[in-house]
C-alpha positions as CSV (number, residue, x, y, z in Angstrom):
1,M,20.3,-56.9,21.0
2,N,22.9,-54.6,19.6
3,E,23.9,-56.7,16.7
4,P,20.5,-57.1,15.1
5,D,20.1,-53.3,15.5
6,A,23.5,-52.7,13.7
7,A,22.5,-55.1,11.0
8,Q,19.1,-53.4,10.5
9,V,20.9,-50.0,10.2
10,A,23.3,-51.4,7.7
11,H,20.5,-53.0,5.7
12,T,18.6,-49.7,5.7
13,G,21.7,-47.8,4.7
14,A,22.2,-50.2,1.8
15,L,18.6,-49.8,0.6
16,R,18.9,-46.0,0.7
17,M,22.2,-46.2,-1.3
18,R,20.5,-48.4,-3.9
19,A,17.6,-46.0,-4.1
20,R,20.0,-43.1,-4.6
21,Q,21.8,-45.0,-7.3
22,R,18.6,-45.7,-9.1
23,R,17.5,-42.1,-8.8
24,F,20.7,-40.8,-10.4
25,A,21.2,-43.6,-12.9
26,P,19.5,-41.9,-15.8
27,L,21.6,-38.8,-15.4
28,L,24.8,-40.8,-15.2
29,V,23.7,-42.7,-18.4
30,L,23.2,-39.4,-20.2
31,L,26.5,-38.0,-19.2
32,A,28.3,-41.2,-20.1
33,L,26.5,-41.4,-23.4
34,G,27.5,-37.8,-24.2
35,V,31.1,-38.4,-23.2
36,C,31.5,-41.6,-25.3
37,I,29.9,-40.1,-28.4
38,G,32.0,-36.9,-28.0
39,A,35.1,-38.9,-27.7
40,V,34.5,-40.7,-30.9
41,D,33.2,-37.6,-32.9
42,H,34.2,-34.3,-31.6
43,N,31.5,-32.6,-33.7
44,F,29.0,-33.8,-31.0
45,F,30.0,-31.0,-28.7
46,D,29.7,-28.3,-31.4
47,P,27.2,-25.6,-30.3
48,M,25.3,-26.1,-33.6
49,N,24.9,-29.7,-32.9
50,L,23.9,-29.1,-29.3
51,A,21.2,-26.7,-30.6
52,R,20.0,-29.4,-33.0
53,I,19.6,-31.8,-30.0
54,A,17.6,-29.2,-28.1
55,I,15.4,-28.6,-31.1
56,A,14.8,-32.3,-31.7
57,A,14.0,-32.8,-28.0
58,A,11.3,-30.0,-27.8
59,I,8.3,-31.9,-29.1
60,P,8.9,-35.3,-27.6
61,L,9.7,-33.6,-24.3
62,T,6.4,-31.9,-24.3
63,I,4.5,-35.1,-25.0
64,A,6.4,-36.9,-22.3
65,L,5.5,-34.2,-19.8
66,G,1.9,-35.0,-20.4
67,G,2.5,-38.8,-20.4
68,I,4.5,-38.8,-17.2
69,F,1.5,-37.7,-15.2
70,V,-0.6,-40.5,-16.6
71,I,2.1,-43.0,-15.9
72,Q,2.5,-41.8,-12.3
73,L,-1.3,-42.9,-11.9
74,G,-0.2,-46.4,-13.1
75,S,-2.1,-45.8,-16.3
76,I,-0.8,-45.1,-19.8
77,D,-1.9,-42.8,-22.6
78,L,-1.5,-44.0,-26.1
79,S,-3.6,-41.2,-27.8
80,A,-0.8,-38.7,-27.9
81,E,-0.1,-38.9,-31.7
82,G,-3.7,-38.4,-32.5
83,V,-4.3,-35.5,-30.1
84,V,-1.2,-33.8,-31.4
85,A,-2.4,-34.1,-35.0
86,V,-5.9,-32.7,-34.1
87,A,-4.2,-29.7,-32.3
88,A,-1.8,-29.2,-35.2
89,I,-4.6,-29.3,-37.8
90,T,-6.7,-26.9,-35.7
91,V,-3.9,-24.3,-35.6
92,S,-3.0,-24.9,-39.4
93,M,-6.5,-24.3,-40.6
94,L,-7.0,-21.0,-38.6
95,V,-3.7,-19.3,-39.3
96,E,-2.5,-18.1,-42.8
97,N,-2.2,-21.2,-44.9
98,S,-2.5,-22.8,-48.3
99,Y,-5.9,-24.6,-47.6
100,N,-8.3,-21.7,-46.9
101,E,-8.5,-17.9,-46.4
102,H,-8.5,-17.9,-42.6
103,H,-6.0,-15.6,-40.9
104,S,-7.2,-15.4,-37.3
105,G,-3.9,-14.7,-35.6
106,L,-2.0,-16.3,-32.8
107,W,-5.0,-16.4,-30.4
108,V,-5.9,-19.8,-32.1
109,L,-3.0,-21.3,-30.2
110,A,-5.4,-21.4,-27.2
111,L,-7.8,-23.4,-29.3
112,A,-5.1,-26.0,-30.0
113,V,-4.6,-26.5,-26.3
114,A,-8.3,-26.5,-25.7
115,A,-8.7,-29.3,-28.3
116,G,-6.1,-31.3,-26.4
117,V,-7.8,-30.7,-23.2
118,V,-11.1,-31.8,-24.6
119,L,-9.7,-35.1,-26.0
120,G,-7.9,-35.6,-22.7
121,L,-11.3,-35.2,-20.9
122,V,-12.7,-37.8,-23.3
123,N,-10.0,-40.2,-22.4
124,G,-10.4,-39.7,-18.7
125,M,-14.2,-39.9,-18.7
126,L,-14.3,-43.0,-20.8
127,H,-11.7,-44.6,-18.6
128,V,-13.3,-43.7,-15.3
129,F,-17.0,-43.9,-16.0
130,L,-17.0,-47.0,-18.3
131,R,-14.2,-48.6,-16.3
132,I,-12.2,-49.4,-19.5
133,P,-8.5,-50.0,-19.1
134,S,-6.6,-46.9,-20.0
135,F,-4.5,-48.4,-22.8
136,I,-7.7,-49.5,-24.6
137,T,-9.5,-46.2,-24.1
138,T,-6.6,-44.0,-25.2
139,L,-5.6,-46.2,-28.1
140,A,-9.2,-46.0,-29.4
141,V,-9.3,-42.2,-28.8
142,G,-5.9,-41.8,-30.6
143,F,-7.2,-43.7,-33.6
144,I,-10.5,-41.7,-33.6
145,A,-8.5,-38.4,-33.5
146,S,-6.2,-39.5,-36.3
147,G,-9.3,-40.5,-38.2
148,I,-10.8,-37.1,-37.6
149,G,-7.7,-35.4,-38.8
150,T,-7.6,-37.4,-42.0
151,A,-11.3,-36.9,-42.8
152,W,-11.0,-33.2,-41.9
153,L,-8.3,-32.6,-44.5
154,S,-9.3,-35.5,-46.9
155,G,-5.8,-36.8,-46.5
156,N,-4.2,-33.6,-47.6
157,T,-1.5,-31.5,-46.0
158,I,-1.8,-27.9,-45.0
159,R,1.1,-25.6,-45.8
160,V,1.4,-22.9,-43.1
161,S,2.7,-19.4,-44.1
162,D,1.9,-17.4,-41.1
163,T,5.2,-15.7,-40.2
164,A,4.3,-15.1,-36.5
165,L,3.6,-18.8,-36.0
166,R,6.7,-20.0,-38.0
167,S,8.8,-17.6,-35.9
168,I,8.3,-19.9,-33.0
169,A,10.7,-22.2,-34.7
170,I,13.0,-19.5,-36.3
171,T,13.5,-16.7,-33.8
172,R,16.4,-17.4,-31.5
173,Y,17.2,-16.2,-28.0
174,L,20.6,-17.0,-26.5
175,G,21.2,-19.3,-29.5
176,M,18.0,-21.4,-29.0
177,P,14.7,-21.2,-31.0
178,L,11.7,-20.0,-29.1
179,S,10.3,-23.5,-29.5
180,V,12.9,-24.8,-27.0
181,W,12.1,-22.0,-24.5
182,I,8.4,-22.9,-24.8
183,A,9.3,-26.6,-24.0
184,L,11.3,-25.4,-21.0
185,L,8.4,-23.4,-19.9
186,A,6.2,-26.4,-20.2
187,L,8.7,-28.3,-18.2
188,G,8.6,-25.6,-15.4
189,I,4.8,-25.8,-15.4
190,A,4.9,-29.6,-15.1
191,W,7.4,-29.5,-12.4
192,W,5.3,-26.9,-10.4
193,V,2.2,-29.1,-10.8
194,H,4.2,-32.2,-9.7
195,R,5.8,-30.6,-6.6
196,H,3.5,-27.8,-5.4
197,T,-0.1,-28.9,-6.2
198,L,-2.7,-31.1,-4.6
199,L,-3.2,-32.8,-8.1
200,G,0.5,-33.7,-8.2
201,R,0.5,-35.2,-4.8
202,H,-2.8,-37.1,-5.4
203,T,-1.5,-38.4,-8.7
204,L,1.5,-40.1,-6.9
205,A,-0.7,-41.3,-4.1
206,I,-3.1,-43.0,-6.6
207,G,-0.1,-44.6,-8.4
208,G,1.3,-45.8,-5.1
209,G,-1.8,-47.4,-4.0
210,E,-5.3,-46.5,-5.2
211,D,-7.3,-48.2,-2.4
212,L,-5.2,-46.5,0.3
213,A,-5.5,-43.1,-1.5
214,R,-9.2,-43.6,-1.6
215,L,-9.4,-44.3,2.1
216,C,-7.4,-41.2,2.7
217,G,-10.1,-39.0,1.0
218,V,-8.6,-38.8,-2.5
219,R,-11.3,-38.4,-5.1
220,V,-9.7,-40.9,-7.5
221,G,-12.1,-40.6,-10.3
222,R,-11.7,-36.8,-10.5
223,V,-8.0,-36.9,-10.2
224,R,-7.8,-39.4,-13.1
225,I,-9.9,-37.2,-15.4
226,A,-8.0,-34.1,-14.4
227,V,-4.7,-35.8,-15.2
228,F,-5.8,-37.0,-18.6
229,A,-7.0,-33.5,-19.3
230,L,-3.7,-32.1,-18.2
231,A,-1.9,-34.5,-20.5
232,G,-4.1,-33.4,-23.4
233,A,-3.0,-29.8,-22.7
234,F,0.6,-30.7,-23.1
235,Y,-0.2,-32.6,-26.3
236,G,-1.8,-29.5,-27.6
237,V,1.3,-27.5,-27.0
238,A,3.3,-30.2,-28.8
239,G,0.9,-29.8,-31.7
240,I,1.7,-26.0,-31.9
241,L,5.5,-26.7,-31.8
242,A,5.1,-29.3,-34.6
243,V,3.3,-26.9,-36.9
244,A,5.9,-24.2,-36.2
245,Q,8.8,-26.5,-36.7
246,Y,7.5,-28.4,-39.9
247,G,5.5,-25.5,-41.3
248,Q,2.5,-27.8,-42.1
249,G,-0.3,-29.6,-40.5
250,H,-1.6,-33.1,-41.3
251,A,-2.9,-36.2,-39.7
252,V,0.4,-38.0,-39.3
253,I,2.4,-35.1,-38.2
254,A,3.3,-36.8,-34.8
255,N,4.0,-40.3,-36.1
256,G,6.7,-41.9,-34.2
257,Q,6.7,-39.3,-31.3
258,L,4.6,-41.6,-29.0
259,F,7.4,-44.2,-29.0
260,V,10.1,-41.6,-28.3
261,A,8.1,-40.1,-25.5
262,I,7.3,-43.4,-23.7
263,T,10.8,-44.5,-24.3
264,A,12.0,-41.3,-22.6
265,I,9.7,-41.7,-19.6
266,V,10.9,-45.3,-19.1
267,V,14.5,-44.5,-19.7
268,G,14.1,-41.6,-17.2
269,G,13.3,-44.1,-14.4
270,A,9.5,-44.0,-14.2
271,S,7.8,-47.2,-13.4
272,L,4.9,-48.1,-15.6
273,A,3.3,-49.5,-12.3
274,G,2.9,-45.9,-11.2
275,G,3.7,-44.1,-8.0
276,N,7.0,-42.6,-9.0
277,G,8.7,-40.4,-11.8
278,S,8.9,-36.8,-12.3
279,P,9.0,-34.2,-15.1
280,L,12.8,-33.7,-14.5
281,N,13.2,-37.5,-15.0
282,A,11.2,-37.2,-18.3
283,L,13.6,-34.4,-19.4
284,V,16.6,-36.6,-18.7
285,G,15.0,-39.5,-20.5
286,T,14.2,-37.4,-23.5
287,L,17.7,-36.1,-23.8
288,I,19.1,-39.7,-23.5
289,V,16.9,-40.8,-26.4
290,V,17.6,-37.8,-28.5
291,V,21.4,-37.8,-27.8
292,L,21.6,-41.4,-28.7
293,A,19.7,-40.8,-32.0
294,N,21.9,-37.8,-32.8
295,G,25.1,-39.8,-31.9
296,M,24.0,-42.6,-34.1
297,V,23.6,-40.3,-37.1
298,L,27.0,-38.7,-36.4
299,L,28.5,-42.2,-36.3
300,G,26.8,-43.3,-39.4
301,V,24.7,-46.0,-37.9
302,P,22.1,-47.2,-40.5
303,P,18.6,-46.0,-39.8
304,Y,17.1,-49.6,-39.6
305,V,19.7,-50.4,-36.9
306,Q,18.9,-47.3,-34.8
307,R,15.4,-48.4,-33.8
308,G,16.8,-51.7,-32.6
309,I,19.4,-50.0,-30.5
310,Q,16.6,-47.9,-28.9
311,G,14.8,-51.1,-28.0
312,V,18.0,-52.4,-26.3
313,L,18.2,-49.1,-24.6
314,I,14.8,-49.5,-23.0
315,I,15.7,-52.9,-21.7
316,V,19.1,-51.8,-20.2
317,A,17.4,-48.6,-18.7
318,A,14.7,-50.7,-17.1
319,T,17.3,-53.0,-15.5
320,L,19.3,-50.1,-14.1
321,V,16.6,-48.0,-12.7
322,L,13.7,-50.2,-11.6
323,D,13.7,-52.0,-8.2
324,R,12.8,-55.7,-8.7
325,S,14.3,-57.0,-5.5
326,H,10.9,-57.0,-3.6
327,R,8.8,-58.2,-6.5
328,R,7.8,-61.8,-6.5
329,I,5.5,-61.4,-9.4
330,V,6.3,-59.4,-12.5
331,K,3.3,-58.7,-14.7
């Protein structure tokens, strides 16, 4: 009787060890990546370069913070680029700009976040009430949002000259622009929602098993709608940061950011099946993607090769951080 018990304890210990390794694998990958790049090019550890990495990570991190909650549900949100564009255009048209005579002040930043929330609510309600798969719903809403942005400006670009808004990307505290601190504030809010709210716990419960969560009294539909709205709020913040950083607003301002954000979430260890992942994982994943991109620039890797290397990174990261030992079927 003792031998099976000892074997079971050893097996349980091995499973815990493997789970711990998967948990810290993204962080170890980030540290190893930084050490390897820094060993080849010492400019990587230059404070100015580290600041560039932080600045480059601010927008995709904010998008990833919204996306991680949707992925925890076992769903996916492909509308981010369109929602960010609408938020950016909303801000650009209401502050001092080259397109019209508006100069409404920084209170319009709340309107950008509100625009993101509204589009997030549309995503959630279409997904829940019409029972349309999330990737179809959000892809369609993203296209609609991008179309609205293009028609709104007739394909033009708004140049933003509002000094208060631009100061978000220019004013520095402790060597970092205000935009980086705003992204870190968004990270803190996301972490608080994830760890200390009913919404955060119910999101993980639904991703881990929707039927069981429903039996436990979780209002699945309401939680799904709330999560998509929350994601839209983060996309609205990303739109503000984009306008401040680029000094302009247009319908394609966020092109390419969705790929970076989803890559960051997957590389950070979140399963697309739902039920796991956290904002801190999204931060680590974002830094891995941005550090890799920065290192490839420093090492002179051609741009057309960089995207291919990022694709390989996704496969390697999924291999390292996802537990496939108990999966008989992989969809």
